[in-house]
N, C-alpha and C positions, 0 to 999 in steps of 0.2 A: 613641564618640559616635554617636548614632542617625542613620540616614540619613533625611532628610526630603524629598529631591528625587531624581528620576531624570533624568539628562541624556542625550539621544540625539544621536549623531553618525553620519552616513551619507553614503556617496558612491555615485554611480550609474555611473561610468566612470572610465577613466584607468589608467596603468601604476602600478607599485608606488610609485614616488617621488611621483607626483601624488596618489595616494590618501593616503599618509602625511602629506603636506603639508596636504591639505584637512582631514583629521581633526584635526591639531594646531591649525589656524587656527580650526576650529569650537569646539574645546575652550576655547581662550583667550577667544573672544568670549562663550561661554556663562558662563565664570567671571565676566566683567564684569557680565553680567545678574544672575547669582546674588548678587553683592555688593550690587547695588542693591536686591534683594529681601530682603537680610539673611540670606542663606544662606551658610554657611562652606563652604570647599572639602571639609572632612572630612565634611560632611553630605550630599555628593552621591554617589549611586550611578551610576557612568558606564556607559552602554550604548553601546559602540563597535561598529558594524557594519564590520568590517575588509574584508569582501568586497563588491565592488560589487554593487548590487541596484537594480532598477527599483522605484519606489514608485508606479507607475501600472499596469503589466501585472498582470492577475489571476493569470497563471501564475508570477509571481515567487515567491520563497520568503519568505512573510510570517510563517512560524512563529516565528522568534526575536523579531520585533517584537511579535507578538501575545502570546507568552509573557511578555515584559517588561511589557506592559500589564496582563495578568492578575496578575502578581506585584505591581505597584503597587496594583491594586485590592484585593488581599487583605492588604496591609500597612497597618494603620491609622496608621502613623507618616508615610507618604508624603503630602505635601501639594501637591507641585509635579511637573509633567512639563515639562522644559525642552528645547527644540530650537532650532536656528539659525533656521529659517524654515518656512513652510508647505510649501515644496518639499522640504525635508529631512524633515519629519514625514510627509507623505503627499500624493501628487499625484493620487490616485484619490479624487474627491469623495465617492463613495458610502462607501468605506471610511473616509475621513477623518471623516465625520459619525458613523459607528458608533463609531470609536475615541474621539472626543471625548465623545460622549454617555456612553460607558462610564466614562471617567475622571471626568467631572464628576458623574455620578450617585453616585460614590464619594467625592465631596468633594475631588477633585484638580484643581488649577488648571493650565491649559496656557498657557505663556508662550514667546514667540519673541524671539530677538535682533533679527531683521529682520521688520518687519511685525507687531509685538506688538499684541495686542488685550487691553487691560486688563479691559474689561467686555463680554463677548460678548452679554450680555442687553440692553445699551442699543441705541437705534436705530442709532447710528453703528457700534457694535461688530458688530451683526447684519449690516449692509451690508458692512463691511470684511472680516469673516471669510468671508462668502459670495462676495465678489468674489475674494478671495485663492484660495479653493478652485477657483473657475472658471478663473482665470488659470493656476494650477498645472496643472490637468488639460488645459486648452486648449493650453498649451505642449507638454505630453507628446504630446497627440494630433497636433499639427503635426509634431513631431519624428518620430513614428512614421510619419505619412503621407509625409513627405519621404524618410525612410529607405527605405520600401517602394518609392517611385518610383525612387530611385537603384538599389535592388537589382534592380528589374525591368529597368532599362536595362543594368546590369552583366550580367544573365543573357542579354541579347541581343548583347552585345559580344564579339567574337572576338579572340583573340591573333593578331597579324599574322604571327607566325613559324610557328605550328602550325595555325592555323585553328580551334582548339578554343575554346569559350566560357569566359568567366570564371565562377568559382563564388562564391556568397555565403556559403559555409560548408558545414557538413555533413561527414560522414565518408565517405571514399572506400571502396568495397568492396575486398576483398583483392587483386583482380587489377589494380586501378588505384592510383595513388599521387599525392598532391597535389604540385604543382610551382609554386613562386613565380616570377613573372615581373616584372621591374622595368619599369615603364611610364613612369617619369619621376621628378622630385624635387619636393618641396614648397618653400615659401618659405624654409624653414630649411636647405635642402640635403639633407634626409633622403630616402632612396629611397621611392617610392610603389610598392607591389607589388600584384599581383592573382594569384589562384591558378587554375590549370587542373588537370584530372585527365588523367594520361598513363599509358602502360603501366607496370605495376610490374615492373621488370626485376631486382629483388632475387632472388637465387638461394636456394632452400630445398632442402636435401639431406635426404632421408628414407631410413630403413632399412626395407626391406620384403622379407619372405621371404628374409632373409639377404643381400640386395643393397642397395647404395646407389644411390638415384635422385636426380639433381640436375636441377631445372627452375627456370625463373623463375616467379614467382607468376602472371604472365600465362599461361604455359604450363600451370601447375597448374589454373588456371581453365578453360582449354580442355579439359583432360583430364577434369575433374569434370563439366562441363556437357554437353560434346559426346560424349566417349567413354563415360563411365559412365552418364550420364542418358539421352542421346539415342540412342546406338548400342546400348548394352547394356541399356537400360531398367531400370536398377537403381532400387530404391526409395530414398527419402530416408533411411530408417533404415540401409540397407546402405551408402549413401555416407557417412553420418555415422560409422558404425563404422570405415570405411576411413580417413576424415580423422582421427579421434581416435587410431587405431592408429599413424599416422605422425606425429601431432602437428602437422599443418598448421594454421597460425594464420589461420583464416578468420573468427573471431568477434572483435568489437571489445572486449567487456568480460568475456570468459570464456575460460579455457584450453581448454575443450571446445566442440566444435561441437554445435548442436542442429538437429533436423529443421526447426523453424520458422525458424531462421536461414537455412538453405538455401532454404526455401520463399519467404521474403521477397526473397532475392537473385534467385531465378528469375523473379519477377514484376516486378523493377525494370527500367524501360525503359533504364537506362544500360547494361544487358547488350548491347543492340544500338546503343549510341552516342547515344541520345536523352536530352536533359535537359528536365525539366519543373519549372519554378519556380512558386511560389505556388499549388500544388495544394491545400494545406491551410492552415487557420488554427487557431492554438491559442486556445481560449476559456477554458481553465483551466490548471492546473499541468501536466496530462498529456494531457487529452482534446483532440482536434482534430476539426474538421469539414471536410468536402470543400467547397471553394469552387466557384462556378459555372465551368463549363469555359471560358467566354469570358474569364475572368480569368487562366487559366493562360498561362505563357510557355513555349511548346514550341519547342525547337530541335533539329533533326536534325544528325547528324555533330558533336555537341557534345563528343565525347571518343572515344577509340579504341573500336571495336565489337568485343567478344569473339566475338559470333555475328552471323549475318545476321538480317534481319527474318523470313525464312521459318523459320530454325532456332528463333528465339524463339517463333514461333507454334506450332511442333511441340512445343516444351517445355511450353507451356501446355496443349496437348491431352493430353500424357502425364499432367500433373498432374490434369487433370479426370477421366481414365480411372481413375487410381489413387486418386482421392479416395473416401473411404468414403461409403456411401449415407446419405441422411438417415435418422435413427433409430439410426445406429451410432456416433455420436460424441457426447461430452458437450458439445461446443461448439455443436451445432445442435439439441439436444433438451433437454427438461427433465430434469434429473438426478434420477431417482427411486430411486436406490440407497440402501440403508440405512447402509452403512459409509462415511460421508463426514466429512472434517474431524476425524478423531480420531487424529492422528499418534502420540500417546503410547500408543495401544492397537492400532493397525493399521499394521504396519510390515514391512519386508523383513528376513528372518532373516539375510541375508548382509551387507548394508551398513547396516542399521538406518534406512534412509530411509523416509519415509512412503509408504503405498500410495495411489495415486490411481485414479480411475475413468477408463478410456480406452475409449470406445465401449461395447461390451457386456461389457467385462472389467475386472478389477482388475489393476494392474501396479505394480511398483516405480517410484517417481518418478525415481530416478537412471537406471534403465535406459531409461525412457520419454524422458528428456531427452538422455542422452549415450550410450546403448547399453551394450555390455559394458564399455567403458572407465569408465563412471560407476559401475556396480554391482559389477563384478568377477565377475559370473556370467552365465550365459546367460539368455535371456528366459524368463519363466514367467507366462503369462496365465491367470487363473482367471475363469471365467464368473461375472459378478456376480449374475445372476438366480438361478443355481444356489446360490451361496454364501449369498445373502440368505435364500432359501427354507429351506435347511438349518438356518441359525442360528435362524430363527423356530420351526421344527418342534422342534428339539432343546431350546430354552428352554421351550416349552410342555410338551414331554414331561417335562422335569425338574420343573417347578413343579407339575404336576398328578399327579406320581407320589406315591403314599402313602408310600413309603419315604423319598423326599426330604423331604416335609412333616414326617414324624416326626423325621427327623434334624435338620432345621432347628429344630424346636420344642425338642428335647432340648438342642441346643447353646446356644440362646438362654437357656433356663431355667438351665442350668448356669453360664452366664457372667454373666447380668444379673439373674436372678431373674424373677419373674412380672410385675413392674411395667413398663409401657410408658409412656414420656413422650409425652403427647398434644400437647405444645406444643414439640416439638423443632424447629419451623420458626422459632423466634424468632431475630432477627438479633442480632449482637454489639452489646451496648448501648454499648460504647465508640465504635463508629462513629456511632451515633445521636447521642451527646453531642457528638462532634466536629462533625457536621453542624449541630446546634443552635447550638453556639457560633459557627460561621461565619455562619449565618443571622442571629443576633442582632447580630453585628458589622455586617453589611450593613444591617440595619434601623437601627442607631444612626447609621451614615454617612449614610443617606438622610434621617433626621430632622434631622441637623446641616445638611445641604444646604438642606432646606426652611426651617429656622429662620433661616438666614443672610439670607434675603430677597433673594438675588441672582438668583433664577430666577422667571420669570413665565410666564403663558399656557400655551402648548403644552408647554414644558419642565416646568413645574410639574405639569401634568396627567399627563405621562408618568411623572415620578418618583413622584407620588402613587399611580398605578396599580401601579407596581412595588412600592411600599411595601405596598400592600394584599395583593399576591400573596405577598410574603415573610412577611407576618404570618400568612397562612393556612398557609403551609408550616411556620412555627414551631409553630402549634397542632397540626398533624398530627404533627410530630416529638415534641412533648411528650406527645401521646396514646400514641404508640408506645412511648416510654420508660416511661410509666406502666403500660402493658400488660405490658411485659417485667419490670417490678418485681413483678408479681403472682406468687403461688406457682404453680408448674407443676402441671398436672393429669395424673393417671396413670390408666391402665386396666389391669385384670388380663388378662394374656395367657392365653387358653385355646387348646387345640388347634383347636377349631372356628373361632375368630377368625383364627388363622394360616392355616387352610385357605381361609377366605373371601378373605383377602388374596391368596393364590396364584391363586385363580380370577379375581379382579379383574385380576391381572397378565396372565393369559392372554388376557383380553378386550381388553387394550390392544393386543396384537399382531394381533388378528383384526378389530377394529372401529374402531381409532383412525386419526387422520390420519397422513400421512407423517412430519411433524415429531415427533409424539408417539411413533411407532414408533421413530424414530431415537434419541430420548432414552432410551427404555426399553431398547433393544438395548445402548446404550452403558453403561447401568447394570448390565446382566446379564453383561457380558463383562469379563474382566481383560485379555486380550490375544488378538489374531488375527495370526498371522505367516505370510507367504508365504515358503516356503523354495525358492529357485530351484535349489539344489544337489540336494536330495532329491526335488524336484518334489512337494511336499506343502504342505498348509495345516494349521497347528496352532492349536487354539482352547482357551483356558482360560476357564471360566465362573466368575463370582462371584455366586452366587444369594443375594440378600439378601431376607428376608421383609418388610422395611419399605421398599419402593421409594420411597414418598412422602417419605422423609426424606433422599433422596440429593441433593436440590437444593442442600443446604448441606454440602459435603464435610467441612468442619472439624467440623461437629456430628454427622456420621453415625457410627453404631456399625456398622461393616461386619462382616458375618458370612460367612465363606467356608464353603461346604459341603465341607469338607476330607475328611470321612469318605466322601464319595461319589467315584466315579470320574468326575471332571469334566474330565479332560484328553482332548481329542478330536483325532483326526488324520484329515484328508481326503487321500486319495492320488489323484494324477492319473495316468490311464492314457495310452494312445496318443493323440496329438493334443492333449495337455494337457487332456483332458476328465476332470474328477474322477469317479471311479467308486464309491468306497466311503467310508463314514463310520462310524468305530468309536467307540462310547461305552462 
């Protein structure tokens, strides 16, 4: 039986038992509503959000909900979207309007068990729906405000036994451990707990240089930050190598430590016992903004201090001195390197990880993140400016060489004949036909909505505008399909024409923008590998006389200059500075 309705059930909080009970109750109520609308249970496609999610916060995971709405809009059989109430559907008024407009523009009716609005285009329906959205968002805003106020007070409250402040969540760094403290009982006799961060006295035993070393995680923290960093002035990469070698668990989500993990821990005020709450606010799923300093809740002696304030300041000074100068890191300068974001062509010969740009060099991403433990070989940095310049010069030398041009011409003629398809940039007609079918279905849905007479004024204008846009897109797709159905045009390939193409290719590398250069370099190379064992760079070229056809890989007739010696090796000498390039 065809599904004609999507039914949504969602919860925002609660333990496992509470969530299961709430979802079951919502399902049973929605079934009663569906029966009134003449919808059978077998015709319902259930959308059950089993994990608690906010329907107000922008940073909440909206993807599953949005995917289901898209699925409903793309299915011509779906006529209804059912939910228990406005609060279950969406408490964010901006998002709610967007989702409702999208569903209704595709002819899908939205109905609720509680607070149902049969005709949202009537005067009463317009007011009722608007008020429900305001009430739902207003409630969430009030809960958010009350919660923040309570969290601020918690961040100021100290445990009477230890004197440390209570935490509102977050993950303790490796030298601290969360400890729950019972502060009373609720009306049902259940314990009320708060969390503090205390010294992590769990013992970790490491094998190093044939010896076993046992320390508490608290003492390991002192050894890393005070002995290795402060006293011995070790770099973060050296410390990371040591940590990964002994397997010390200092990272939350990864088996290996990274330099940026230690860097963030070094700048965390909890290192010297200070807690700062409400320092940042999340405005999206991952991005955060710094709140005004007057809104911060700063508490000293909030937890055990691993270092003193003076030692903390000295650690910051060391970091500043060891920081790379402006212009040496990809983080604080514009990345103008040619070999970027091509992991399938630019990789480490030892561990096959992609090569990234780090400062003025190219380096294995595994080594850059985890040191020798990640890559399995010693470091090998190649000067990026040198490598980019060498690649440009060698490609130009190849494609302007008469011997190369003649070899390419002979290979092409032997393999494909003298005809060159001038229309090889045509797209796959099946993709165009799928897009056209989809657009025509959207057009039909909009026409049905307009013909129903259930929309007026602004909503009607909006749908009419969308209909006109889709109609224009349909005309464009039909024209493209018509053009693809025309016979292909061919040109006779002559040696002079091929030579002209090679000269145009060389001009791309000397006069084009950075983006065009990157694209062209990527077309001309088969692979570039950094070999940290042999201390060498290996390059394989794939010189194709028809670079303009490479935008469509599936359509491309690739031609390797296999008769030429196109395998190049760049050898690094003392100090890892490349010195030779043999072609």
